[in-house]
PDBQT receptor file of N, H, CA, C and O in Angstrom, charges set to zero:
ATOM      1  N   UNK A   1     -21.023  30.159 -26.330  1.00  0.00    +0.000 N 
ATOM      2  CA  UNK A   1     -19.815  30.413 -25.575  1.00  0.00    +0.000 C 
ATOM      3  C   UNK A   1     -18.776  31.055 -26.512  1.00  0.00    +0.000 C 
ATOM      4  O   UNK A   1     -18.692  30.714 -27.692  1.00  0.00    +0.000 OA
ATOM      5  N   UNK A   2     -17.996  31.984 -25.962  1.00  0.00    +0.000 N 
ATOM      6  H   UNK A   2     -18.064  32.261 -25.003  1.00  0.00    +0.000 HD
ATOM      7  CA  UNK A   2     -16.903  32.604 -26.708  1.00  0.00    +0.000 C 
ATOM      8  C   UNK A   2     -15.584  32.254 -26.032  1.00  0.00    +0.000 C 
ATOM      9  O   UNK A   2     -15.520  32.077 -24.815  1.00  0.00    +0.000 OA
ATOM     10  N   UNK A   3     -14.541  32.160 -26.839  1.00  0.00    +0.000 N 
ATOM     11  H   UNK A   3     -14.594  32.303 -27.827  1.00  0.00    +0.000 HD
ATOM     12  CA  UNK A   3     -13.212  31.828 -26.342  1.00  0.00    +0.000 C 
ATOM     13  C   UNK A   3     -12.277  32.985 -26.668  1.00  0.00    +0.000 C 
ATOM     14  O   UNK A   3     -12.209  33.433 -27.813  1.00  0.00    +0.000 OA
ATOM     15  N   UNK A   4     -11.560  33.465 -25.664  1.00  0.00    +0.000 N 
ATOM     16  H   UNK A   4     -11.615  33.101 -24.734  1.00  0.00    +0.000 HD
ATOM     17  CA  UNK A   4     -10.566  34.516 -25.875  1.00  0.00    +0.000 C 
ATOM     18  C   UNK A   4      -9.193  33.862 -25.980  1.00  0.00    +0.000 C 
ATOM     19  O   UNK A   4      -8.809  33.043 -25.146  1.00  0.00    +0.000 OA
ATOM     20  N   UNK A   5      -8.463  34.245 -27.028  1.00  0.00    +0.000 N 
ATOM     21  H   UNK A   5      -8.775  34.911 -27.706  1.00  0.00    +0.000 HD
ATOM     22  CA  UNK A   5      -7.091  33.761 -27.211  1.00  0.00    +0.000 C 
ATOM     23  C   UNK A   5      -6.162  34.935 -26.934  1.00  0.00    +0.000 C 
ATOM     24  O   UNK A   5      -6.259  35.975 -27.586  1.00  0.00    +0.000 OA
ATOM     25  N   UNK A   6      -5.264  34.771 -25.969  1.00  0.00    +0.000 N 
ATOM     26  H   UNK A   6      -5.185  33.926 -25.439  1.00  0.00    +0.000 HD
ATOM     27  CA  UNK A   6      -4.320  35.835 -25.630  1.00  0.00    +0.000 C 
ATOM     28  C   UNK A   6      -2.920  35.384 -26.016  1.00  0.00    +0.000 C 
ATOM     29  O   UNK A   6      -2.418  34.393 -25.486  1.00  0.00    +0.000 OA
ATOM     30  N   UNK A   7      -2.291  36.103 -26.932  1.00  0.00    +0.000 N 
ATOM     31  H   UNK A   7      -2.699  36.908 -27.363  1.00  0.00    +0.000 HD
ATOM     32  CA  UNK A   7      -0.958  35.769 -27.435  1.00  0.00    +0.000 C 
ATOM     33  C   UNK A   7       0.000  36.874 -27.008  1.00  0.00    +0.000 C 
ATOM     34  O   UNK A   7      -0.279  38.058 -27.197  1.00  0.00    +0.000 OA
ATOM     35  N   UNK A   8       1.137  36.473 -26.428  1.00  0.00    +0.000 N 
ATOM     36  H   UNK A   8       1.363  35.512 -26.274  1.00  0.00    +0.000 HD
ATOM     37  CA  UNK A   8       2.061  37.455 -25.882  1.00  0.00    +0.000 C 
ATOM     38  C   UNK A   8       3.453  37.263 -26.445  1.00  0.00    +0.000 C 
ATOM     39  O   UNK A   8       3.897  36.138 -26.669  1.00  0.00    +0.000 OA
ATOM     40  N   UNK A   9       4.126  38.357 -26.667  1.00  0.00    +0.000 N 
ATOM     41  H   UNK A   9       3.765  39.272 -26.484  1.00  0.00    +0.000 HD
ATOM     42  CA  UNK A   9       5.489  38.356 -27.182  1.00  0.00    +0.000 C 
ATOM     43  C   UNK A   9       6.438  37.642 -26.233  1.00  0.00    +0.000 C 
ATOM     44  O   UNK A   9       6.375  37.824 -25.017  1.00  0.00    +0.000 OA
ATOM     45  N   UNK A  10       7.308  36.834 -26.798  1.00  0.00    +0.000 N 
ATOM     46  H   UNK A  10       7.359  36.685 -27.786  1.00  0.00    +0.000 HD
ATOM     47  CA  UNK A  10       8.355  36.180 -26.030  1.00  0.00    +0.000 C 
ATOM     48  C   UNK A  10       9.578  37.090 -25.981  1.00  0.00    +0.000 C 
ATOM     49  O   UNK A  10       9.844  37.824 -26.933  1.00  0.00    +0.000 OA
ATOM     50  N   UNK A  11      10.328  37.046 -24.870  1.00  0.00    +0.000 N 
ATOM     51  H   UNK A  11      10.112  36.450 -24.097  1.00  0.00    +0.000 HD
ATOM     52  CA  UNK A  11      11.543  37.864 -24.739  1.00  0.00    +0.000 C 
ATOM     53  C   UNK A  11      12.511  37.638 -25.890  1.00  0.00    +0.000 C 
ATOM     54  O   UNK A  11      13.162  38.584 -26.332  1.00  0.00    +0.000 OA
ATOM     55  N   UNK A  12      12.625  36.408 -26.389  1.00  0.00    +0.000 N 
ATOM     56  H   UNK A  12      12.097  35.638 -26.030  1.00  0.00    +0.000 HD
ATOM     57  CA  UNK A  12      13.574  36.139 -27.474  1.00  0.00    +0.000 C 
ATOM     58  C   UNK A  12      13.177  36.801 -28.786  1.00  0.00    +0.000 C 
ATOM     59  O   UNK A  12      14.009  36.939 -29.683  1.00  0.00    +0.000 OA
ATOM     60  N   UNK A  13      11.915  37.215 -28.911  1.00  0.00    +0.000 N 
ATOM     61  H   UNK A  13      11.240  37.103 -28.182  1.00  0.00    +0.000 HD
ATOM     62  CA  UNK A  13      11.443  37.863 -30.130  1.00  0.00    +0.000 C 
ATOM     63  C   UNK A  13      11.238  39.371 -29.940  1.00  0.00    +0.000 C 
ATOM     64  O   UNK A  13      10.579  40.016 -30.755  1.00  0.00    +0.000 OA
ATOM     65  N   UNK A  14      11.793  39.919 -28.884  1.00  0.00    +0.000 N 
ATOM     66  H   UNK A  14      12.329  39.395 -28.222  1.00  0.00    +0.000 HD
ATOM     67  CA  UNK A  14      11.522  41.302 -28.494  1.00  0.00    +0.000 C 
ATOM     68  C   UNK A  14      11.801  42.313 -29.598  1.00  0.00    +0.000 C 
ATOM     69  O   UNK A  14      11.060  43.288 -29.731  1.00  0.00    +0.000 OA
ATOM     70  N   UNK A  15      12.844  42.110 -30.390  1.00  0.00    +0.000 N 
ATOM     71  H   UNK A  15      13.445  41.319 -30.282  1.00  0.00    +0.000 HD
ATOM     72  CA  UNK A  15      13.231  43.116 -31.382  1.00  0.00    +0.000 C 
ATOM     73  C   UNK A  15      12.859  42.734 -32.818  1.00  0.00    +0.000 C 
ATOM     74  O   UNK A  15      13.303  43.388 -33.762  1.00  0.00    +0.000 OA
ATOM     75  N   UNK A  16      12.060  41.695 -32.990  1.00  0.00    +0.000 N 
ATOM     76  H   UNK A  16      11.700  41.164 -32.223  1.00  0.00    +0.000 HD
ATOM     77  CA  UNK A  16      11.603  41.273 -34.308  1.00  0.00    +0.000 C 
ATOM     78  C   UNK A  16      10.521  42.243 -34.789  1.00  0.00    +0.000 C 
ATOM     79  O   UNK A  16       9.547  42.474 -34.074  1.00  0.00    +0.000 OA
ATOM     80  N   UNK A  17      10.672  42.807 -35.974  1.00  0.00    +0.000 N 
ATOM     81  H   UNK A  17      11.464  42.619 -36.556  1.00  0.00    +0.000 HD
ATOM     82  CA  UNK A  17       9.715  43.793 -36.488  1.00  0.00    +0.000 C 
ATOM     83  C   UNK A  17       8.473  43.149 -37.105  1.00  0.00    +0.000 C 
ATOM     84  O   UNK A  17       7.413  43.776 -37.128  1.00  0.00    +0.000 OA
ATOM     85  N   UNK A  18       8.573  41.929 -37.599  1.00  0.00    +0.000 N 
ATOM     86  H   UNK A  18       9.434  41.420 -37.581  1.00  0.00    +0.000 HD
ATOM     87  CA  UNK A  18       7.419  41.226 -38.136  1.00  0.00    +0.000 C 
ATOM     88  C   UNK A  18       6.710  40.507 -36.997  1.00  0.00    +0.000 C 
ATOM     89  O   UNK A  18       7.172  40.514 -35.856  1.00  0.00    +0.000 OA
ATOM     90  N   UNK A  19       5.573  39.882 -37.325  1.00  0.00    +0.000 N 
ATOM     91  H   UNK A  19       5.198  39.876 -38.252  1.00  0.00    +0.000 HD
ATOM     92  CA  UNK A  19       4.910  39.083 -36.307  1.00  0.00    +0.000 C 
ATOM     93  C   UNK A  19       5.885  38.007 -35.859  1.00  0.00    +0.000 C 
ATOM     94  O   UNK A  19       6.418  37.268 -36.687  1.00  0.00    +0.000 OA
ATOM     95  N   UNK A  20       6.117  37.915 -34.583  1.00  0.00    +0.000 N 
ATOM     96  H   UNK A  20       5.684  38.515 -33.910  1.00  0.00    +0.000 HD
ATOM     97  CA  UNK A  20       7.152  37.027 -34.067  1.00  0.00    +0.000 C 
ATOM     98  C   UNK A  20       6.781  35.558 -34.235  1.00  0.00    +0.000 C 
ATOM     99  O   UNK A  20       5.608  35.195 -34.315  1.00  0.00    +0.000 OA
ATOM    100  N   UNK A  21       7.811  34.732 -34.284  1.00  0.00    +0.000 N 
ATOM    101  H   UNK A  21       8.765  35.027 -34.218  1.00  0.00    +0.000 HD
ATOM    102  CA  UNK A  21       7.567  33.290 -34.370  1.00  0.00    +0.000 C 
ATOM    103  C   UNK A  21       6.881  32.808 -33.099  1.00  0.00    +0.000 C 
ATOM    104  O   UNK A  21       6.132  31.832 -33.129  1.00  0.00    +0.000 OA
ATOM    105  N   UNK A  22       7.131  33.483 -31.993  1.00  0.00    +0.000 N 
ATOM    106  H   UNK A  22       7.739  34.276 -31.969  1.00  0.00    +0.000 HD
ATOM    107  CA  UNK A  22       6.462  33.143 -30.743  1.00  0.00    +0.000 C 
ATOM    108  C   UNK A  22       4.954  33.305 -30.881  1.00  0.00    +0.000 C 
ATOM    109  O   UNK A  22       4.194  32.435 -30.456  1.00  0.00    +0.000 OA
ATOM    110  N   UNK A  23       4.519  34.414 -31.473  1.00  0.00    +0.000 N 
ATOM    111  H   UNK A  23       5.137  35.121 -31.817  1.00  0.00    +0.000 HD
ATOM    112  CA  UNK A  23       3.093  34.665 -31.674  1.00  0.00    +0.000 C 
ATOM    113  C   UNK A  23       2.499  33.623 -32.622  1.00  0.00    +0.000 C 
ATOM    114  O   UNK A  23       1.422  33.087 -32.362  1.00  0.00    +0.000 OA
ATOM    115  N   UNK A  24       3.188  33.343 -33.699  1.00  0.00    +0.000 N 
ATOM    116  H   UNK A  24       4.063  33.779 -33.910  1.00  0.00    +0.000 HD
ATOM    117  CA  UNK A  24       2.722  32.349 -34.674  1.00  0.00    +0.000 C 
ATOM    118  C   UNK A  24       2.573  30.990 -33.993  1.00  0.00    +0.000 C 
ATOM    119  O   UNK A  24       1.557  30.318 -34.172  1.00  0.00    +0.000 OA
ATOM    120  N   UNK A  25       3.568  30.581 -33.220  1.00  0.00    +0.000 N 
ATOM    121  H   UNK A  25       4.393  31.127 -33.075  1.00  0.00    +0.000 HD
ATOM    122  CA  UNK A  25       3.522  29.286 -32.544  1.00  0.00    +0.000 C 
ATOM    123  C   UNK A  25       2.431  29.233 -31.484  1.00  0.00    +0.000 C 
ATOM    124  O   UNK A  25       1.746  28.218 -31.350  1.00  0.00    +0.000 OA
ATOM    125  N   UNK A  26       2.264  30.311 -30.733  1.00  0.00    +0.000 N 
ATOM    126  H   UNK A  26       2.820  31.135 -30.842  1.00  0.00    +0.000 HD
ATOM    127  CA  UNK A  26       1.194  30.339 -29.733  1.00  0.00    +0.000 C 
ATOM    128  C   UNK A  26      -0.169  30.181 -30.390  1.00  0.00    +0.000 C 
ATOM    129  O   UNK A  26      -1.022  29.441 -29.901  1.00  0.00    +0.000 OA
ATOM    130  N   UNK A  27      -0.367  30.889 -31.512  1.00  0.00    +0.000 N 
ATOM    131  H   UNK A  27       0.326  31.490 -31.909  1.00  0.00    +0.000 HD
ATOM    132  CA  UNK A  27      -1.647  30.802 -32.229  1.00  0.00    +0.000 C 
ATOM    133  C   UNK A  27      -1.900  29.360 -32.690  1.00  0.00    +0.000 C 
ATOM    134  O   UNK A  27      -3.003  28.838 -32.526  1.00  0.00    +0.000 OA
ATOM    135  N   UNK A  28      -0.887  28.728 -33.260  1.00  0.00    +0.000 N 
ATOM    136  H   UNK A  28       0.009  29.151 -33.393  1.00  0.00    +0.000 HD
ATOM    137  CA  UNK A  28      -1.038  27.342 -33.721  1.00  0.00    +0.000 C 
ATOM    138  C   UNK A  28      -1.385  26.403 -32.571  1.00  0.00    +0.000 C 
ATOM    139  O   UNK A  28      -2.259  25.548 -32.710  1.00  0.00    +0.000 OA
ATOM    140  N   UNK A  29      -0.704  26.557 -31.436  1.00  0.00    +0.000 N 
ATOM    141  H   UNK A  29       0.006  27.252 -31.323  1.00  0.00    +0.000 HD
ATOM    142  CA  UNK A  29      -0.969  25.695 -30.277  1.00  0.00    +0.000 C 
ATOM    143  C   UNK A  29      -2.375  25.908 -29.722  1.00  0.00    +0.000 C 
ATOM    144  O   UNK A  29      -3.077  24.944 -29.417  1.00  0.00    +0.000 OA
ATOM    145  N   UNK A  30      -2.779  27.155 -29.592  1.00  0.00    +0.000 N 
ATOM    146  H   UNK A  30      -2.209  27.938 -29.840  1.00  0.00    +0.000 HD
ATOM    147  CA  UNK A  30      -4.112  27.447 -29.051  1.00  0.00    +0.000 C 
ATOM    148  C   UNK A  30      -5.196  26.963 -30.005  1.00  0.00    +0.000 C 
ATOM    149  O   UNK A  30      -6.165  26.341 -29.569  1.00  0.00    +0.000 OA
ATOM    150  N   UNK A  31      -5.047  27.239 -31.303  1.00  0.00    +0.000 N 
ATOM    151  H   UNK A  31      -4.260  27.744 -31.656  1.00  0.00    +0.000 HD
ATOM    152  CA  UNK A  31      -6.041  26.781 -32.281  1.00  0.00    +0.000 C 
ATOM    153  C   UNK A  31      -6.135  25.261 -32.305  1.00  0.00    +0.000 C 
ATOM    154  O   UNK A  31      -7.228  24.705 -32.415  1.00  0.00    +0.000 OA
ATOM    155  N   UNK A  32      -5.000  24.593 -32.203  1.00  0.00    +0.000 N 
ATOM    156  H   UNK A  32      -4.113  25.044 -32.114  1.00  0.00    +0.000 HD
ATOM    157  CA  UNK A  32      -4.989  23.135 -32.175  1.00  0.00    +0.000 C 
ATOM    158  C   UNK A  32      -5.731  22.610 -30.934  1.00  0.00    +0.000 C 
ATOM    159  O   UNK A  32      -6.491  21.646 -31.019  1.00  0.00    +0.000 OA
ATOM    160  N   UNK A  33      -5.503  23.247 -29.803  1.00  0.00    +0.000 N 
ATOM    161  H   UNK A  33      -4.886  24.031 -29.735  1.00  0.00    +0.000 HD
ATOM    162  CA  UNK A  33      -6.184  22.833 -28.567  1.00  0.00    +0.000 C 
ATOM    163  C   UNK A  33      -7.697  23.015 -28.705  1.00  0.00    +0.000 C 
ATOM    164  O   UNK A  33      -8.469  22.131 -28.337  1.00  0.00    +0.000 OA
ATOM    165  N   UNK A  34      -8.111  24.159 -29.234  1.00  0.00    +0.000 N 
ATOM    166  H   UNK A  34      -7.484  24.878 -29.533  1.00  0.00    +0.000 HD
ATOM    167  CA  UNK A  34      -9.541  24.432 -29.407  1.00  0.00    +0.000 C 
ATOM    168  C   UNK A  34     -10.178  23.390 -30.322  1.00  0.00    +0.000 C 
ATOM    169  O   UNK A  34     -11.279  22.915 -30.042  1.00  0.00    +0.000 OA
ATOM    170  N   UNK A  35      -9.505  23.032 -31.403  1.00  0.00    +0.000 N 
ATOM    171  H   UNK A  35      -8.610  23.417 -31.630  1.00  0.00    +0.000 HD
ATOM    172  CA  UNK A  35     -10.035  22.054 -32.357  1.00  0.00    +0.000 C 
ATOM    173  C   UNK A  35     -10.140  20.652 -31.760  1.00  0.00    +0.000 C 
ATOM    174  O   UNK A  35     -10.951  19.851 -32.223  1.00  0.00    +0.000 OA
ATOM    175  N   UNK A  36      -9.340  20.340 -30.745  1.00  0.00    +0.000 N 
ATOM    176  H   UNK A  36      -8.681  20.990 -30.368  1.00  0.00    +0.000 HD
ATOM    177  CA  UNK A  36      -9.373  19.013 -30.115  1.00  0.00    +0.000 C 
ATOM    178  C   UNK A  36     -10.306  18.945 -28.908  1.00  0.00    +0.000 C 
ATOM    179  O   UNK A  36     -10.605  17.856 -28.418  1.00  0.00    +0.000 OA
ATOM    180  N   UNK A  37     -10.762  20.089 -28.430  1.00  0.00    +0.000 N 
ATOM    181  H   UNK A  37     -10.519  20.973 -28.828  1.00  0.00    +0.000 HD
ATOM    182  CA  UNK A  37     -11.592  20.135 -27.233  1.00  0.00    +0.000 C 
ATOM    183  C   UNK A  37     -13.070  20.107 -27.611  1.00  0.00    +0.000 C 
ATOM    184  O   UNK A  37     -13.568  21.025 -28.263  1.00  0.00    +0.000 OA
ATOM    185  N   UNK A  38     -13.766  19.053 -27.199  1.00  0.00    +0.000 N 
ATOM    186  H   UNK A  38     -13.361  18.308 -26.669  1.00  0.00    +0.000 HD
ATOM    187  CA  UNK A  38     -15.183  18.899 -27.555  1.00  0.00    +0.000 C 
ATOM    188  C   UNK A  38     -16.019  20.090 -27.126  1.00  0.00    +0.000 C 
ATOM    189  O   UNK A  38     -16.928  20.493 -27.852  1.00  0.00    +0.000 OA
ATOM    190  N   UNK A  39     -15.736  20.661 -25.968  1.00  0.00    +0.000 N 
ATOM    191  H   UNK A  39     -14.998  20.334 -25.379  1.00  0.00    +0.000 HD
ATOM    192  CA  UNK A  39     -16.568  21.763 -25.479  1.00  0.00    +0.000 C 
ATOM    193  C   UNK A  39     -16.231  23.112 -26.135  1.00  0.00    +0.000 C 
ATOM    194  O   UNK A  39     -16.988  24.071 -25.982  1.00  0.00    +0.000 OA
ATOM    195  N   UNK A  40     -15.121  23.198 -26.854  1.00  0.00    +0.000 N 
ATOM    196  H   UNK A  40     -14.506  22.419 -26.978  1.00  0.00    +0.000 HD
ATOM    197  CA  UNK A  40     -14.730  24.460 -27.488  1.00  0.00    +0.000 C 
ATOM    198  C   UNK A  40     -14.935  24.483 -28.998  1.00  0.00    +0.000 C 
ATOM    199  O   UNK A  40     -14.959  25.555 -29.602  1.00  0.00    +0.000 OA
ATOM    200  N   UNK A  41     -15.082  23.311 -29.615  1.00  0.00    +0.000 N 
ATOM    201  H   UNK A  41     -15.062  22.439 -29.125  1.00  0.00    +0.000 HD
ATOM    202  CA  UNK A  41     -15.277  23.245 -31.072  1.00  0.00    +0.000 C 
ATOM    203  C   UNK A  41     -16.531  24.036 -31.438  1.00  0.00    +0.000 C 
ATOM    204  O   UNK A  41     -17.587  23.858 -30.832  1.00  0.00    +0.000 OA
ATOM    205  N   UNK A  42     -16.404  24.891 -32.414  1.00  0.00    +0.000 N 
ATOM    206  H   UNK A  42     -15.545  25.035 -32.906  1.00  0.00    +0.000 HD
ATOM    207  CA  UNK A  42     -17.532  25.674 -32.889  1.00  0.00    +0.000 C 
ATOM    208  C   UNK A  42     -17.771  26.976 -32.139  1.00  0.00    +0.000 C 
ATOM    209  O   UNK A  42     -18.640  27.757 -32.526  1.00  0.00    +0.000 OA
ATOM    210  N   UNK A  43     -17.019  27.221 -31.080  1.00  0.00    +0.000 N 
ATOM    211  H   UNK A  43     -16.313  26.587 -30.766  1.00  0.00    +0.000 HD
ATOM    212  CA  UNK A  43     -17.171  28.467 -30.338  1.00  0.00    +0.000 C 
ATOM    213  C   UNK A  43     -16.572  29.623 -31.124  1.00  0.00    +0.000 C 
ATOM    214  O   UNK A  43     -15.594  29.454 -31.852  1.00  0.00    +0.000 OA
ATOM    215  N   UNK A  44     -17.167  30.792 -30.969  1.00  0.00    +0.000 N 
ATOM    216  H   UNK A  44     -17.962  30.929 -30.378  1.00  0.00    +0.000 HD
ATOM    217  CA  UNK A  44     -16.578  31.988 -31.561  1.00  0.00    +0.000 C 
ATOM    218  C   UNK A  44     -15.323  32.325 -30.776  1.00  0.00    +0.000 C 
ATOM    219  O   UNK A  44     -15.302  32.218 -29.550  1.00  0.00    +0.000 OA
ATOM    220  N   UNK A  45     -14.278  32.731 -31.484  1.00  0.00    +0.000 N 
ATOM    221  H   UNK A  45     -14.296  32.817 -32.480  1.00  0.00    +0.000 HD
ATOM    222  CA  UNK A  45     -13.036  33.088 -30.813  1.00  0.00    +0.000 C 
ATOM    223  C   UNK A  45     -12.707  34.554 -31.064  1.00  0.00    +0.000 C 
ATOM    224  O   UNK A  45     -13.050  35.120 -32.102  1.00  0.00    +0.000 OA
ATOM    225  N   UNK A  46     -12.049  35.141 -30.108  1.00  0.00    +0.000 N 
ATOM    226  H   UNK A  46     -11.771  34.682 -29.264  1.00  0.00    +0.000 HD
ATOM    227  CA  UNK A  46     -11.539  36.496 -30.239  1.00  0.00    +0.000 C 
ATOM    228  C   UNK A  46     -10.075  36.466 -29.824  1.00  0.00    +0.000 C 
ATOM    229  O   UNK A  46      -9.716  35.871 -28.808  1.00  0.00    +0.000 OA
ATOM    230  N   UNK A  47      -9.246  37.111 -30.617  1.00  0.00    +0.000 N 
ATOM    231  H   UNK A  47      -9.538  37.595 -31.442  1.00  0.00    +0.000 HD
ATOM    232  CA  UNK A  47      -7.803  37.044 -30.399  1.00  0.00    +0.000 C 
ATOM    233  C   UNK A  47      -7.270  38.391 -29.925  1.00  0.00    +0.000 C 
ATOM    234  O   UNK A  47      -7.558  39.437 -30.507  1.00  0.00    +0.000 OA
ATOM    235  N   UNK A  48      -6.481  38.336 -28.849  1.00  0.00    +0.000 N 
ATOM    236  H   UNK A  48      -6.246  37.486 -28.377  1.00  0.00    +0.000 HD
ATOM    237  CA  UNK A  48      -5.809  39.510 -28.312  1.00  0.00    +0.000 C 
ATOM    238  C   UNK A  48      -4.317  39.257 -28.420  1.00  0.00    +0.000 C 
ATOM    239  O   UNK A  48      -3.815  38.238 -27.945  1.00  0.00    +0.000 OA
ATOM    240  N   UNK A  49      -3.602  40.199 -29.051  1.00  0.00    +0.000 N 
ATOM    241  H   UNK A  49      -4.010  41.027 -29.436  1.00  0.00    +0.000 HD
ATOM    242  CA  UNK A  49      -2.177  40.002 -29.291  1.00  0.00    +0.000 C 
ATOM    243  C   UNK A  49      -1.387  41.160 -28.716  1.00  0.00    +0.000 C 
ATOM    244  O   UNK A  49      -1.700  42.325 -28.964  1.00  0.00    +0.000 OA
ATOM    245  N   UNK A  50      -0.368  40.835 -27.954  1.00  0.00    +0.000 N 
ATOM    246  H   UNK A  50      -0.114  39.889 -27.753  1.00  0.00    +0.000 HD
ATOM    247  CA  UNK A  50       0.585  41.831 -27.465  1.00  0.00    +0.000 C 
ATOM    248  C   UNK A  50       1.918  41.599 -28.151  1.00  0.00    +0.000 C 
ATOM    249  O   UNK A  50       2.937  41.416 -27.484  1.00  0.00    +0.000 OA
ATOM    250  N   UNK A  51       1.921  41.605 -29.470  1.00  0.00    +0.000 N 
ATOM    251  H   UNK A  51       1.094  41.753 -30.012  1.00  0.00    +0.000 HD
ATOM    252  CA  UNK A  51       3.158  41.421 -30.224  1.00  0.00    +0.000 C 
ATOM    253  C   UNK A  51       3.895  42.752 -30.260  1.00  0.00    +0.000 C 
ATOM    254  O   UNK A  51       3.341  43.759 -30.701  1.00  0.00    +0.000 OA
ATOM    255  N   UNK A  52       5.122  42.760 -29.806  1.00  0.00    +0.000 N 
ATOM    256  H   UNK A  52       5.572  41.942 -29.449  1.00  0.00    +0.000 HD
ATOM    257  CA  UNK A  52       5.909  43.980 -29.749  1.00  0.00    +0.000 C 
ATOM    258  C   UNK A  52       5.925  44.589 -28.367  1.00  0.00    +0.000 C 
ATOM    259  O   UNK A  52       6.552  45.627 -28.155  1.00  0.00    +0.000 OA
ATOM    260  N   UNK A  53       5.238  43.958 -27.410  1.00  0.00    +0.000 N 
ATOM    261  H   UNK A  53       4.729  43.115 -27.582  1.00  0.00    +0.000 HD
ATOM    262  CA  UNK A  53       5.212  44.432 -26.039  1.00  0.00    +0.000 C 
ATOM    263  C   UNK A  53       5.671  43.310 -25.118  1.00  0.00    +0.000 C 
ATOM    264  O   UNK A  53       5.233  42.168 -25.254  1.00  0.00    +0.000 OA
ATOM    265  N   UNK A  54       6.535  43.633 -24.201  1.00  0.00    +0.000 N 
ATOM    266  H   UNK A  54       6.891  44.561 -24.091  1.00  0.00    +0.000 HD
ATOM    267  CA  UNK A  54       7.052  42.648 -23.274  1.00  0.00    +0.000 C 
ATOM    268  C   UNK A  54       6.007  42.265 -22.234  1.00  0.00    +0.000 C 
ATOM    269  O   UNK A  54       5.103  43.047 -21.941  1.00  0.00    +0.000 OA
ATOM    270  N   UNK A  55       6.126  41.083 -21.683  1.00  0.00    +0.000 N 
ATOM    271  H   UNK A  55       6.861  40.448 -21.921  1.00  0.00    +0.000 HD
ATOM    272  CA  UNK A  55       5.224  40.621 -20.641  1.00  0.00    +0.000 C 
ATOM    273  C   UNK A  55       5.704  40.967 -19.248  1.00  0.00    +0.000 C 
ATOM    274  O   UNK A  55       5.133  40.497 -18.264  1.00  0.00    +0.000 OA
ATOM    275  N   UNK A  56       6.754  41.790 -19.145  1.00  0.00    +0.000 N 
ATOM    276  H   UNK A  56       7.218  42.172 -19.945  1.00  0.00    +0.000 HD
ATOM    277  CA  UNK A  56       7.307  42.114 -17.829  1.00  0.00    +0.000 C 
ATOM    278  C   UNK A  56       6.507  43.171 -17.092  1.00  0.00    +0.000 C 
ATOM    279  O   UNK A  56       6.771  43.434 -15.918  1.00  0.00    +0.000 OA
ATOM    280  N   UNK A  57       5.518  43.794 -17.765  1.00  0.00    +0.000 N 
ATOM    281  H   UNK A  57       5.303  43.581 -18.718  1.00  0.00    +0.000 HD
ATOM    282  CA  UNK A  57       4.630  44.736 -17.057  1.00  0.00    +0.000 C 
ATOM    283  C   UNK A  57       3.235  44.634 -17.641  1.00  0.00    +0.000 C 
ATOM    284  O   UNK A  57       3.026  43.963 -18.652  1.00  0.00    +0.000 OA
ATOM    285  N   UNK A  58       2.286  45.293 -17.011  1.00  0.00    +0.000 N 
ATOM    286  H   UNK A  58       2.455  45.838 -16.190  1.00  0.00    +0.000 HD
ATOM    287  CA  UNK A  58       0.886  45.196 -17.426  1.00  0.00    +0.000 C 
ATOM    288  C   UNK A  58       0.468  46.320 -18.381  1.00  0.00    +0.000 C 
ATOM    289  O   UNK A  58      -0.712  46.421 -18.718  1.00  0.00    +0.000 OA
ATOM    290  N   UNK A  59       1.393  47.155 -18.819  1.00  0.00    +0.000 N 
ATOM    291  H   UNK A  59       2.351  47.073 -18.546  1.00  0.00    +0.000 HD
ATOM    292  CA  UNK A  59       1.097  48.259 -19.748  1.00  0.00    +0.000 C 
ATOM    293  C   UNK A  59       1.159  47.741 -21.180  1.00  0.00    +0.000 C 
ATOM    294  O   UNK A  59       2.069  48.071 -21.940  1.00  0.00    +0.000 OA
ATOM    295  N   UNK A  60       0.163  46.916 -21.530  1.00  0.00    +0.000 N 
ATOM    296  H   UNK A  60      -0.577  46.648 -20.913  1.00  0.00    +0.000 HD
ATOM    297  CA  UNK A  60       0.108  46.321 -22.863  1.00  0.00    +0.000 C 
ATOM    298  C   UNK A  60      -1.299  46.484 -23.409  1.00  0.00    +0.000 C 
ATOM    299  O   UNK A  60      -2.264  46.354 -22.656  1.00  0.00    +0.000 OA
ATOM    300  N   UNK A  61      -1.443  46.767 -24.708  1.00  0.00    +0.000 N 
ATOM    301  H   UNK A  61      -0.659  46.872 -25.319  1.00  0.00    +0.000 HD
ATOM    302  CA  UNK A  61      -2.770  47.000 -25.290  1.00  0.00    +0.000 C 
ATOM    303  C   UNK A  61      -3.725  45.815 -25.132  1.00  0.00    +0.000 C 
ATOM    304  O   UNK A  61      -4.925  46.029 -24.961  1.00  0.00    +0.000 OA
ATOM    305  N   UNK A  62      -3.239  44.589 -25.182  1.00  0.00    +0.000 N 
ATOM    306  H   UNK A  62      -2.264  44.416 -25.321  1.00  0.00    +0.000 HD
ATOM    307  CA  UNK A  62      -4.120  43.424 -25.064  1.00  0.00    +0.000 C 
ATOM    308  C   UNK A  62      -4.650  43.220 -23.659  1.00  0.00    +0.000 C 
ATOM    309  O   UNK A  62      -5.595  42.456 -23.459  1.00  0.00    +0.000 OA
ATOM    310  N   UNK A  63      -4.055  43.894 -22.677  1.00  0.00    +0.000 N 
ATOM    311  H   UNK A  63      -3.288  44.514 -22.840  1.00  0.00    +0.000 HD
ATOM    312  CA  UNK A  63      -4.467  43.756 -21.280  1.00  0.00    +0.000 C 
ATOM    313  C   UNK A  63      -5.419  44.875 -20.895  1.00  0.00    +0.000 C 
ATOM    314  O   UNK A  63      -6.424  44.629 -20.228  1.00  0.00    +0.000 OA
ATOM    315  N   UNK A  64      -5.120  46.090 -21.300  1.00  0.00    +0.000 N 
ATOM    316  H   UNK A  64      -4.303  46.290 -21.842  1.00  0.00    +0.000 HD
ATOM    317  CA  UNK A  64      -5.909  47.243 -20.856  1.00  0.00    +0.000 C 
ATOM    318  C   UNK A  64      -7.151  47.441 -21.656  1.00  0.00    +0.000 C 
ATOM    319  O   UNK A  64      -7.911  48.373 -21.394  1.00  0.00    +0.000 OA
TER     320      UNK A  64
């Protein structure tokens, strides 16, 4: 089984040029959940990040 992790920019981090704290926090939360879930431990993961793109529309590289 493979697990896809989708991380999306938060509006409060819209103008941050580095990887946003929102992205960092989302990654930590998702990784923590995967590590605690018996059925997901050991699964290969793939990460999709829309850092720098707003979630208000579907024109984002991680979606298309």
